[in-house]
N, C-alpha and C positions, 0 to 999 in steps of 0.2 A: 581447402581449407584457407588457400590465402586469399579469396572472393570474403570468405567470413569477416580473415583478422582485416581486412580492407576496411568492412561495415562496422569494425570494431571502433577502427580507428578516427572514422568519419564519428560516429557519435562520440567520441569523446573529445572531439575538437572543440567542439562547446561543453568545457568541464564545470565550466559554470553553471548550467543550467540544470544540467543530471546530479552534480554533487554539491556544488557550493549552497547552491541557492534552497535547498530544501534546510540545509541544517542553518542556513540564517533565518529562515522563515520563524521555522522552532522556537531556536536561541533567542530572536525577539519574542516570541511568547513566555520563556523561561527566564529573561531577564525582568521581565512586566513581572510573574508571580515573584521572583525573587523581593522585585521592590514592594509589591505589598504586603510581603513576610516581612520586611524593614519597617516598614511603618504600623503593622500593627505589633512591630516588639519579639517576636517569636512566642508569644505566648495562646498564638489558637494555631493549632494544626492545620497546615491548609491540602485539602488533596487534590489537584488538576490533570484537569483532563488534555493540557496545553499538548503533551506528546501527540495525541490525535494531529496537530499540526504537518509532521512530517509525513504520514498515512494520506491525509488528504493532498500535501503535495506533487504525491506517486502516484496518487490516483489523477490527476492534473497531470501530471507526466507522463501519462500511459495516453492519454488524448492527442495530447499536444506531438510527441515526440513522432508517430505517425502522421502527423499532417506535415511537421516540416522538414524530413526528412527523406519521406516514402518518395515521391515522386524525384527529388533531384536525385536520388539513387539509381532508379529506374532510367532515369536520365545518361545517366553514368551507362546505364548497360548492365546493370548487377540483378543479378534472377532476384525471383523473388523469395525464394528458398534461401538464398545466402542473406538476404536483410535481416528476415526472421530471425537465424538463426546466430547471425552477429548483433541484433540489439538483444535477441534474450540475454546472451553471455554478455553484455555490455552490464545491463540491467542486475543477473542476478550478481552477480562482483559487487556492484553498487551495494545493494540489499543488503550481502553476504558483511560487506565493510562497517554499515551502516549499524546491520545488528551488534558486531562485536563491539562497536561504539557506543551507542546504547546504555547497553550490556555494561560496560566500562563507566559511566557515565553513573546508573544504578546501582551499580557495587557504591562507589563513590557517596553517591548520598545516603546510603540506608546504614553502609560499614563507616564512615570514614568522619562525614560530617553533620550527621544527624540531620539531614536535610538541608543540607549546607548552610549550618548554624542558627534557620529563624523557622525549623519544622514547616520546611515546604516541600513537598513529594512528589517530583512533577515528572522524573525517570522511573520512581521504584515503588508501583502503586499494587496494592494486596490483589489475591487472586493472581493479577497475569504474571509477577515475578515469582511467584513460586516456582519449587525446584531447583536443581542444579544448573551451573552456568550454561553448560550445555544447553540444558531447556529452557533455561531464559530466550538462548542467542536463537534457537529456533523458532520458537514466539515470536520474537519481532524479524524474523528474514521471514516467514510465513506470511506475515500480516503484511509488509511490506510489499512481496511479491502478490499475493491476492487483488490488493488496491492497486499497483501498476495494471496486472493483466486486465482486470476489471475496465480500468479505462482505456484501458487495448483494445479491447472487446468493442467495445463501444466506436470507438475510432475506425474500427476494421468495418462495422457495419457501416458507416455511414460510408465510406471507402466504396465498400462491395454495391452498396445500392442506393446513393446518395439523399437526399433528403427524404423522398418518399418512405425510404426503407427505415428511416430514421421515424418518422410520425408513426408510421406503423407499430415498430418494435416500440415504441415510447406509450403507443395507446395501450397495446398489448400488455406489456407492462405491470401497466397503474390500474385495465385491468384485473388481469389476475392477482395482485397486490391487491387490490380491495374487495376483490371474492374471499380471496382466502382469510383477509381479515374479519369480516363478516362473519365467514361461517365458523371464526374460532372462536369469537365475541356472543355468538347464536347458542353455541354446544358447551360454550365455556372452558373451553381447552387450555386457555392461554396459562394457568397455573400450572395446569400435565407440563407442558414446550415449557416452561423457564424451570422446572423445576427438573425435568429431563437433562435440559442445557446444567444447568448448578450439579448435578451428579460427575459430569465429565472435569476433569483437570484444565487449565489453558494450552495443555502441550498436546491434549488429547485434540483439543478444539482446533489447535494448531493446524493437527495434520488436516484436519478437513477443508482448514484453509488454501493447507500446499494442493490438495488434492482438487479446490474449485479454480485456482492460481493453474493448476493445470488443464484441466478442460476448458477454461477461459483461451488459453495459448494453443491449444488443440483448434481449435473454433477457430482464433483470430489466423491461422494458420493458413486452414481453406477456406476462409473467407478471401484473404489476401494472394491467395492462389489466383483467382478469378478477377482479382481486382481490377479496376483501369485508373488510371493516372488522371 
C-alpha cells in the first residue's frame, strides 16, 4: 500500500499535466464558443461539441503518462503492479472530480444562465445530459475513464512489443475496421445498428463504456507485467 501511495504522489507532482491542462484546453474552446455566441447576439442556438476536447486530452494523457513515468518508476524499483494501481487510483480520482465539475457547469448552463446568456450549449447537451444528477456524473466519468485507458492500452502495446507491435496492431485494427464497415454497408446493417444504439439511454451506454475501460485496463496490466524499460 505504501508503494502504491508513493506512485500516486509521483503522478500528482505534475498537477499541471493531469489536472489543470485538460481544463485549460477545454475552457479555451468554451471561451471561443461564448465569443461566437456574443457575436451572434444570442439569436442563434449553438450546440457545440467542444466538450470533446477534454475527452481527447484524456486519451492523449493515457498515452503520455506511461511514456513519461513508467521508466522513471521502474528505475526507482517500483513494481509494475504498484505502478499500475497507483496510476489508476490517481486517474480515477481525477476523473471523478472532473465529472462532478462538468455536471456543475452543465447545471449552471441549463438551469441558471440559459446558455450563458447567449444560448450556447457547451456542457449540457440533449441525450447525454438526460437523467438524474448521479446518472450525468456517471456518464461523464465513464467517458473520461474509457478514453484514458484506451490511450493507456495503446501505449502499453508499444511498451510491450515496440514499434513492430504497434505497426502490426495498427494494420490489423485498420483491416478489421475496414472489413466491418464494408460488410455493414454491403448488407445494409447501418440503420439497424444505429436504431439499436438509440434504443439505449446515455446512462446505459456509459455502463458499456465503463466495461470497456475495465477491459482496456486489464489488458494493459497484463502487457505491463512483461514490458521492458
